[in-house]
C-alpha positions as CSV (number, residue, x, y, z in Angstrom):
1,M,26.6,-161.5,80.6
2,E,27.8,-158.0,79.4
3,K,29.0,-157.1,82.9
4,E,30.9,-160.5,82.9
5,C,32.4,-159.9,79.6
6,T,33.6,-156.4,80.6
7,R,35.3,-157.7,83.7
8,Q,37.1,-160.3,81.6
9,I,38.3,-157.4,79.3
10,L,39.7,-155.8,82.6
11,D,41.3,-159.0,83.8
12,A,43.0,-159.5,80.5
13,L,44.5,-156.1,80.6
14,L,45.8,-156.5,84.3
15,A,47.3,-159.9,83.2
16,S,49.1,-158.2,80.2
17,A,50.3,-155.4,82.7
18,G,51.7,-158.3,84.9
19,I,49.3,-157.2,87.7
20,T,47.5,-159.8,89.9
21,P,44.3,-158.8,91.6
22,R,43.6,-159.9,95.0
23,G,40.3,-158.0,95.8
24,T,37.3,-156.6,94.2
25,L,36.8,-153.1,92.6
26,E,35.9,-150.6,95.3
27,P,34.2,-147.2,94.1
28,L,36.2,-144.0,94.7
29,S,34.6,-140.7,94.9
30,G,34.9,-138.2,92.0
31,G,33.6,-140.4,89.5
32,S,30.8,-138.3,88.2
33,I,32.0,-138.8,84.7
34,A,33.7,-142.0,84.7
35,G,33.6,-145.0,86.9
36,V,36.6,-144.8,89.2
37,Y,37.6,-147.7,91.4
38,Q,40.6,-148.8,93.6
39,L,41.9,-152.3,93.4
40,D,44.3,-154.2,95.8
41,T,46.7,-156.3,94.0
42,V,49.7,-158.6,94.6
43,Q,51.8,-155.7,93.3
44,G,50.1,-152.8,95.6
45,G,47.0,-150.7,95.1
46,I,45.9,-149.4,91.7
47,V,43.3,-147.0,90.4
48,V,40.9,-148.2,87.6
49,K,38.6,-146.0,85.4
50,Q,36.0,-147.1,83.2
51,D,34.6,-144.7,80.6
52,D,34.4,-144.0,76.9
53,A,37.3,-145.6,75.3
54,R,38.5,-142.3,73.3
55,R,38.4,-140.2,76.3
56,L,40.3,-142.5,78.2
57,A,42.9,-142.9,75.4
58,G,43.3,-139.0,75.4
59,E,43.7,-139.0,79.2
60,A,46.3,-141.8,79.0
61,E,48.3,-139.9,76.5
62,G,48.1,-136.7,78.5
63,L,49.4,-138.6,81.7
64,R,52.4,-139.9,79.6
65,A,53.0,-136.4,78.2
66,L,53.0,-134.7,81.6
67,R,55.4,-137.4,83.0
68,E,57.9,-137.0,80.2
69,P,59.4,-133.8,81.1
70,G,60.3,-135.0,84.7
71,T,59.2,-131.9,86.7
72,R,58.6,-131.8,90.5
73,L,55.1,-132.6,90.0
74,T,54.0,-136.2,90.6
75,V,51.9,-137.6,87.7
76,P,50.3,-141.2,88.0
77,E,52.0,-143.8,85.9
78,V,49.7,-145.4,83.3
79,L,49.8,-149.2,83.7
80,G,47.6,-150.4,81.1
81,E,44.7,-149.0,78.9
82,G,42.2,-150.1,76.2
83,H,38.6,-151.1,75.5
84,G,37.1,-148.5,77.9
85,W,39.5,-149.1,80.7
86,L,42.4,-147.1,82.1
87,I,44.7,-148.6,84.8
88,M,47.0,-146.6,86.8
89,E,49.3,-146.4,89.9
90,K,47.3,-145.3,93.0
91,L,48.8,-142.2,94.8
92,Q,49.3,-142.2,98.4
93,S,47.4,-139.2,99.9
94,G,49.4,-137.1,102.6
95,R,51.1,-133.9,103.0
96,S,54.7,-132.7,102.3
97,A,56.9,-129.7,103.1
98,R,56.7,-126.8,101.0
99,E,53.9,-128.3,98.8
100,E,52.4,-125.1,97.6
101,E,55.9,-123.8,96.6
102,T,56.6,-127.1,94.7
103,L,53.2,-126.9,92.8
104,G,54.2,-123.5,91.6
105,E,57.9,-124.6,90.8
106,G,56.6,-127.9,89.2
107,L,54.0,-126.0,87.2
108,R,56.4,-123.3,86.0
109,E,59.0,-126.1,84.9
110,L,56.1,-128.0,83.0
111,H,55.3,-124.8,81.1
112,S,58.9,-124.0,80.2
113,H,58.5,-127.0,77.6
114,T,57.2,-125.0,74.6
115,A,56.4,-125.5,71.0
116,N,55.8,-123.0,68.0
117,V,52.3,-124.2,67.3
118,H,49.2,-124.1,69.6
119,G,47.0,-127.1,70.0
120,W,47.7,-130.9,70.0
121,H,48.0,-133.7,67.4
122,R,44.8,-135.1,68.3
123,D,41.5,-133.9,69.9
124,N,40.5,-135.0,73.5
125,A,37.9,-133.8,76.0
126,C,37.5,-131.5,78.8
127,G,34.9,-133.3,81.1
128,L,32.2,-134.7,78.8
129,T,32.9,-131.9,76.2
130,P,34.8,-132.6,73.0
131,Q,37.9,-130.4,73.0
132,P,39.1,-129.6,69.5
133,N,43.0,-129.2,69.3
134,A,43.8,-128.9,65.6
135,V,47.1,-126.9,65.7
136,L,47.3,-123.1,64.7
137,D,50.4,-121.1,64.6
138,D,48.9,-118.1,66.5
139,G,47.7,-118.4,70.0
140,R,45.1,-115.7,69.7
141,A,43.5,-117.6,66.7
142,F,43.6,-120.8,68.6
143,Q,41.8,-119.3,71.5
144,R,39.2,-117.8,69.3
145,E,38.7,-120.7,66.7
146,R,39.3,-123.6,69.0
147,R,38.0,-122.5,72.4
148,L,35.8,-119.4,72.7
149,L,33.8,-119.6,69.4
150,P,32.9,-123.2,69.4
151,L,31.6,-123.2,72.9
152,A,29.7,-119.9,72.6
153,R,28.0,-121.4,69.7
154,A,27.2,-124.7,71.6
155,C,25.8,-122.8,74.4
156,H,23.7,-120.6,72.3
157,D,22.3,-123.6,70.4
158,K,21.1,-125.0,73.6
159,A,19.5,-121.7,74.5
160,L,21.9,-121.1,77.5
161,L,23.5,-118.2,76.0
162,S,21.4,-115.2,74.5
163,A,22.4,-113.9,71.1
164,A,23.5,-110.6,72.8
165,L,25.9,-112.4,75.1
166,R,27.1,-114.6,72.2
167,G,27.8,-111.4,70.2
168,R,29.9,-110.0,72.9
169,I,32.1,-113.1,73.2
170,E,32.4,-113.1,69.4
171,T,33.4,-109.3,69.6
172,L,36.0,-110.1,72.5
173,A,37.3,-113.1,70.4
174,G,38.0,-110.9,67.4
175,D,39.9,-108.3,69.4
176,L,42.3,-110.7,70.9
177,E,45.3,-109.5,68.5
178,N,44.7,-105.8,69.9
179,W,46.0,-106.6,73.3
180,L,47.2,-110.1,73.8
181,P,50.7,-110.9,72.4
182,D,51.3,-114.0,70.7
183,A,53.6,-116.2,72.7
184,P,55.2,-119.8,72.5
185,A,52.9,-122.7,73.4
186,S,53.5,-124.3,76.7
187,L,52.7,-127.9,77.5
188,L,49.4,-127.7,79.6
189,H,47.6,-129.9,82.0
190,G,44.4,-128.2,80.4
191,D,41.9,-128.9,83.2
192,L,43.8,-127.8,86.4
193,W,41.1,-126.8,88.6
194,S,41.7,-127.6,92.3
195,G,40.1,-131.0,92.2
196,N,42.9,-132.4,89.9
197,V,45.5,-131.3,92.3
198,V,46.2,-134.1,94.7
199,F,48.7,-133.5,97.6
200,T,50.7,-136.6,98.5
201,S,53.5,-137.5,100.9
202,E,55.8,-137.4,97.7
203,G,54.7,-133.9,96.9
204,P,51.8,-132.4,94.7
205,A,50.3,-134.5,92.2
206,V,48.1,-133.8,89.1
207,I,45.5,-136.1,87.5
208,D,42.6,-136.1,84.9
209,P,44.6,-133.9,82.2
210,A,43.2,-132.6,79.1
211,V,46.6,-131.9,77.5
212,Y,47.5,-129.5,74.7
213,R,49.9,-126.6,74.1
214,H,48.6,-122.9,74.5
215,Y,49.3,-120.0,76.8
216,A,50.9,-120.9,80.1
217,E,48.3,-118.9,82.1
218,V,45.6,-121.2,81.0
219,D,46.5,-123.5,83.8
220,V,47.1,-120.7,86.4
221,A,43.7,-119.2,85.6
222,M,41.9,-122.7,85.9
223,L,43.6,-123.0,89.3
224,T,42.1,-119.7,90.5
225,L,38.6,-120.3,89.1
226,F,37.2,-122.2,92.1
227,G,39.3,-121.0,94.9
228,A,43.0,-120.1,94.7
229,P,46.4,-121.4,95.7
230,G,48.2,-119.5,98.6
231,D,51.0,-116.9,98.0
232,A,53.7,-119.4,98.1
233,F,52.4,-121.0,94.9
234,F,52.3,-117.6,93.1
235,E,55.8,-116.5,94.3
236,A,57.2,-119.8,93.1
237,Y,55.4,-119.9,89.8
238,W,55.7,-116.2,88.7
239,N,59.3,-116.0,90.3
240,G,58.5,-112.2,90.9
241,A,57.4,-111.6,87.5
242,A,53.7,-111.8,86.9
243,P,52.6,-110.5,83.5
244,D,51.2,-106.7,84.0
245,D,48.0,-107.8,82.3
246,W,47.4,-111.0,84.4
247,P,44.1,-109.9,85.6
248,R,42.8,-109.6,82.1
249,R,44.3,-112.9,80.9
250,E,43.0,-114.5,84.0
251,A,39.4,-113.4,82.9
252,L,40.1,-114.6,79.3
253,F,41.3,-118.0,80.2
254,Q,38.6,-118.6,82.7
255,L,35.8,-117.9,80.0
256,Y,36.3,-121.1,78.2
257,P,35.9,-123.2,81.3
258,L,32.9,-121.1,82.4
259,L,31.3,-121.6,79.1
260,N,32.0,-125.5,79.4
261,H,30.3,-125.5,82.9
262,L,27.5,-123.6,81.4
263,L,27.0,-126.1,78.6
264,L,27.5,-129.3,80.9
265,F,25.6,-128.0,84.2
266,G,23.2,-125.3,83.0
267,G,22.2,-121.8,83.6
268,G,23.6,-121.6,87.0
269,Y,26.9,-120.7,85.4
270,R,25.5,-117.8,83.2
271,C,26.1,-115.0,85.8
272,A,29.8,-116.1,86.1
273,V,30.3,-116.1,82.4
274,E,28.7,-112.6,82.2
275,R,31.1,-111.6,85.0
276,A,34.1,-112.8,82.9
277,I,32.9,-111.0,79.9
278,E,32.6,-107.7,81.7
279,R,36.1,-108.1,83.1
280,L,37.4,-108.4,79.7
281,E,35.5,-105.5,78.2
282,T,36.7,-103.2,80.9
283,G,40.3,-104.4,80.5
C-alpha cells in the first residue's frame, strides 16, 4: 500500500509537469544514497530520484542556481520536485570536441559569479552529511566555523579522529588568517568530484550539486581529489594564472571532503586526512 501511494505521488508530479509515462521506472547505477531511475515518457527520457525531501529540495535549488548564469556547462533541467521525488531531464552521454577545455572554461565562468558573503541562504547536504551554510562575511571564518570544525568534531565524537588529530585541525583552522587572503565568494557546485561530471554530446555536464558560495578553488580541489582532469582543463580554468599557493589551497579544500568521507565511510580515510593535514602544516 505504501509503495502504491508513493507511486501515485510521482504520477501526480509527472502529470503536473505535463509528462506522460510510457514505461516503468528502471534503476540507474550511482544510486547509493538516493534511488535513481530512468523513465521513458511521451516527451522523452527523464531521470527520477527518490530520497529525503529536504535533500532533494536542496539539490533541485542547486541545479536551478547552476543553470541561471548560462555558462558553457550543461546542467540538467528540473522538471518537477516534491514529496521526496525529483524529476530531471535525462542527459545523453557521449563525447564532444574540446570537452576538458570546455569544462575548465565553464567552471571559470561559473566562479566569476561572486557575492560578498560566504555561504548560502539555506543549509543543504554533501552526500548524507548535513552541510551548514549560514553566511559569514569572511571566507576564512566560514571555512573554519562551517566546514572544518564541525566535521572534525563529528569525526572525533564517533571515535574516527583522535584528540591529537582533531587538535591539529583546530590549530590549522585558527591559522587561516595568517596565510589565506579573504576573497569574493564564488558560486560553487560544492561536490564536484569526477563522478559528478558527465560528458555528453553537447559538452561537459555537472550533476548532484551541494551549492553554496565560497573560495573558487573548492571545486577545483574536489576535482583533483580522486584523480585529476588533464592539462587542457587547467590551462582553460587558470588562464595561465594559477595562484602561487595553489598546492596549499588544494590541501586545505580537500580536507573537508576527506573528513566527510571519514565520517561517512569509516577509518579507511584516516590516512588521507593525516596526509592533507601534513601538507597544510608544511605549507
